[in-house]
N, C-alpha and C positions, 0 to 999 in steps of 0.2 A: 967040464968047466965049473970052476968055482964061482960062487956068488960075487966075488971081486972082479973075476974076468968077465962076467955077464954085465956088471955095472960099467966097466970101462968100455966094453964093446958097445953097449947102448949109448952111452955118453958120446962116443965118437960118431955113431950113426946119427944121433940127434943133432950134434954139431954140424955134420955134413949137410943135413937137410936145412937147418937153419941158415947156414952159409949160402946154399943154393938159392933159397928164397930171398935172402937179402940182396944177392947179386941180381936177381930178376926184378926187384922192387923198383919202381920208377923214382922213388925218393933217393935211393942210392945212386941213381944216375945223376941227379942234381948234385949230390955230395961228391961224386967223382969227377965232376966237370963235364959231363956229357949233355949240357943244356943246348937247345936249339940256338943256332947262331942266326944272326940277321945280316948275312952278306948280301950285297946287291945281286939282283938276278937280271938287271937290265940297265943299260945306260945309253943315252943318246946325246950327241953333239950337235950344236946349232940347230935344235929341233924346233918345229912349229906345230901345235895341236889347234884344231878347230872344234868347237863344240856348238852343235846345232839344237834348237828347241824342237819339241814334238812336231810342230808344224812346218819344219824345215827351215826356219829363220836361223841365220848365223847368230848365235847368242854371244859368244866371246871367243877370243884367240889367245893362246898362251904360247910365248916363245922363251927360250933360254939358251945360254952358251952350253949348259950341260943339265940334263936330267938323269938322276940316279934313282932307280926304285928299289925299295927294301921290302921283300915279300912278307916277312913276319909281321911287321907293322902296317903294311900296305900304304906306305907313304912314299912320295917322291921328292928328293931334295932338288933344289933349283939354284943355279948359279946365274947371275944377272937376269932375272926373270923380266919379262915384259908382257903385261896383261891388258888386253883391249876389251873393254866392256862395251857391247853394241847395244843399241836401243832403236826401236821402230820409229820413235818420235824426235829424236835429238841426235846431236853430234856425239860421237863415241868418247869414252874416257880412256886415256892412256895411263897406265900405272907401271912404274919400274922400280926396281930396288937392286941391291947388291946381292942379297940372298933370299931364299924362300923355300917354301915346301908346299906340296899339293897333297891334300888328304882327300882321297877319293870317296865318292858317295857310298854309303853303306846303310844297312837297316837302322843303324843307330845315329847316324849323322848325315847331313847334306854335304855336298862337295864344298871344300874350304881351301882357299889359297892364302897361306900366311906369308907376309912379306916384312923383311927388317933390313936395317942398314940403309940409310939414305933413301927412304921411300918417297917417291915424287908421283903425284897424280895431276894430269893436265887435261883440260878440254878447252877448245877454241872454237867459237862459232864462225860462220862465214862472214858475219858482219864485223869481226875483229875483237869482240868481247871474248874474255878468257877467264878462266879459274885455274889457279895453281895450288895445290895442297902439298905440304912438306911434313914428314914427321919421321920418327924412328922406326915404328912399326905399324903395320895395317893388316887387319884380318878381313879378307874379302869372301863374300858368299856370292860367286858369280852368277848362280842361277837366279838370284833375286836382285842383282845389280845393286847390292848393299855392301858397306863396309864400315868397320868400327875400329877405334883405337882408344886406349886410356894414356897414351903418350901425348906430349905437348905437340899441337899442331900450328902450323903457320899457313893462313890462306891469303893469297895474293888474288884479288879480283879488280881488274881495271884500275881504279883510283883508290883502293883501300887495301890495307894489310891488317889482318886479324889474327890474333894468337888466343889459344884456348887450351885447357888442360886435357881435352879429349874431343871425340868426334863420333857421332852416328850418322851415316850418309846414305840416303836413298838416292842413288844416282839416277834411277828411272824418273822418279818424281821431282829431281832436283831440289830435294829438302834436306837440310842439314841441321842437326841438333849439336850445338857446341856445349861443351861441358866446362865446368870450372871446379876449383877446389879450394881449400882453405888458403893455400899459397899462391894460387894462380886464378885470376879472373879472366873472363872473356874481355879482351881489349881490342878495339878497332881504331885505327889511324887512318885519316883520309890524307892522300898525298895529291900533289898538284897535277901530276901526270902519271899515266899508267906505267906500272912496273912490269918487267918481263923476266 
């Protein structure tokens, strides 16, 4: 074998080894389109989920026309969700929307229910007093009975209608922090009779 043949043979062997390493490299998988897919692994129609506290108290219920779970991101999309937040000391809150998603509890976050498109929250006491909240989106932390939004809210309560730029609501303590902005202030109008 001549020096030229040895050089060509060595080049072919080195090219084959490099090609083999490249094909086994995870970077080449992403370049060739072999990325993991986030196809749904579970869906439920007209499902109803109940969540209990550690002491056995029913903390909340979540129902929807459709639940679709995506394993890669570990989130569940919801079609027409209805969330009922229960309290030991007061009437439950009913919260519904057209769309939503459930992000399960993990070491990095608590369980979250995000709701959007025509979100409505409602609570009615046995004495007829009521509170209705309407907004475009709402993030609910069901384990804390807490919700928040930076979207415009409309609160109807017996003889008043209030608008604000956002809301921080502690449903358990029945406390609400109403937010304002440069373009939208908190405004309350008293009506002569209760709206429903």
